[in-house]
N, C-alpha and C positions, 0 to 999 in steps of 0.2 A: 312173394308170400306164400306159404304153403297150406293147403285147405285143409280144416278141420278133419279131425280120424272119424268123430261121431256126433249126432246129431246135437246131445247136449252138450258137448265142448263147444260144438260150431253157436248155440245159444249164448253159453257164458263167456265167450273170447271174442264176440262180435265189438268193435269199435267204428269209429267215425275218423276217416282222414281225408280233410280237403280237397276239393280237386285242384286246388294249387300245388298240391304234393302228389299227383297224379302223373302215371305216364303210360302209354302204349304198353302190352295189347289190352283193349277193352275185351269184354266176350264178344264171340263170335255169334253168326247168328242163330247157330243150334243150341251155344249158351244162354243166349237173350230168352230162346224162347223158354228154357227149364226157369229162369229168373222169373222171366214176365207169368209164368203158368204157376211158379209157386205164390203168387198173388190171386189165383184162381180159388185157391183153398181158404181164405180168409172167411171168417164167422161172417154170415151173410143172412139177416131175418130175411125171410119170405123170397129168397133167390133174387135178387134185385139188380148184382152185380152193379153195384151204382159207381165201383172203382172205373179211371179212364186213365189209358196212360197211351202218350205219346213220344217218338224216339226223335232226338235231333242228332244228326250227324254232324263231324266237325267241318264239313264245307258250307252248313247251315247256321253254324256260329255265328257269324258277321252279323248277320240280319237278324238272327231270334235276339242277340243280347242286346244290339241296338233298341229293339224293340222293348226289352223287359227293361232295358236302363229308362228309356223314355217313359215307360208305365211306372215306375219307381218314381220317377221325377214325378209326374204330374199327382202323385198319390202324395208325395212330402208337399207339394205346394210351392217350391223353391227351383228355378229353373237352373241356379248357378250349381246345383249337385248332381246335373247329368254327368259332369265329365270323370265325377268322384265316383257316380255308379259304375259308369262305363269302366274305369281303372278295375276297379273291385271284379268285373265278370270277365276280363281278360286275366286275370289269375285263374279263376272258374274254367277258363276254356281250356286248360291244360288237360284237363279230364278226357280222355279219348272218345268220351260217348256220354251224352245226357239222356233221362228221360223225364219227361214230365207226368206229374202226378195229379190227379183231378178227382173230386167227388160230383157225378152227376144225379143230383136229386131229383126225382120222382114224384114231384107237390102232389100227386093224384095217388100214390099208394096210402096204406093202412100203416105201414111204416114212418114213424115220424123222422122228419128230416133229419135231426140230429142223430139218429140210431143209423142213417143210410152214411153219413158222414166218419162217423164211427167206423161205419166197415170199410170204407176207403181208405181211412188210416190206418185201417190193420192191414189190409192188402199192401199200402205201401209201405209199411215196417216187414213185410214178408219177402217184399223184392231185397231189402237192405242184408238181411237173415240169408235168403238164397244167393245173393253173392257171395257173400262173405264164405258160405259153405263151399264154392266151387271155386274161392282162395283170390277173389277180387275185391279190390276196395270198395265203398259203395258209402256216399255222403249224401244227406238232403239239407238241401238249403232252401229258405223262401225269400223273406223280403218285403217291403212294400209293394211291388209291383204284383202281388199275388192278390190284391185286392182292387188294381185296376179294372173296371168294368169292361173297356174296349178293349184291352189286352187280353181278358178271358173271353172275350166275345170272337177275338181272332183265332181262339184254339178251340172254338164252338163252341163255348160253355155260355151259361143262360146268366144272368144277375143274381140268380138264387145257387148258381153252383159253386162249389169250394174248389179254387187250387190250393192244394196241397202245400206243393213246392216241388223242387227241381231234385232228382237223383242224377251225382255225379257217379260215374263205373268208369273205373280203368282198373290199373298196378302200382302198386305202392311205390313211390320214387323216394325212400327215406321215410324216418318215422313220425314225421310230423311234427305237429307241436306238443309238449311235453304235457304229459297227465297221468292219471293214476294207472296203475296197472287193472288188468280184467279182474285179478281175484279182490283187490282192494275195492274196484269201483260195485262188484258184487255185494262184498261184505259192508261196506259203507248202507249201499243201497239198502239193503235187508234190514238195517237197524233203524234207518229212518222212515220209511216207508213199511212196515210190516208190523202188524201185532195181533193179538188174539181176542178175538171176540169174546165179549162177557154179559151176561144179562144185566 
């Protein structure tokens, strides 16, 4: 994938490519610092920095995805779903890098918890945007496991915190699933989501 030539082109052309359609290389350490650095510029009421990111390397995938599959299975309440969950994550593990995104809620702050969660979600979107700007593919996925309290605790999160999801980072290995062009997505999105306010 070629990096966009301007900031606005980057924002208007970003798309999601599932981890199963990714290959190496992933961002190197300096590029990853830039990508996660972009998250630090998210809108942030009272400068709380409620976002948290944890980097998961391929050599850690087996244990991490096992625990995530167990977490999803607990939330679903059906032990027979474990293998199905694990198989799904085996496809995702084709991505050469994974970043966990979370919202760490300060319940003592004057800023409402929902505002803090919004700020962390905004920071997560900036990670996706920055990866695309550097020419990488990025994909955010979640699933039932993000609601599992023991799994959240294993990541240093409290029950009041939010596990936003998991960002796959890598290089595109093919076009992925068919979908509308960036131009069509922008055009249709504008028609559906924007209107002029009137008193």
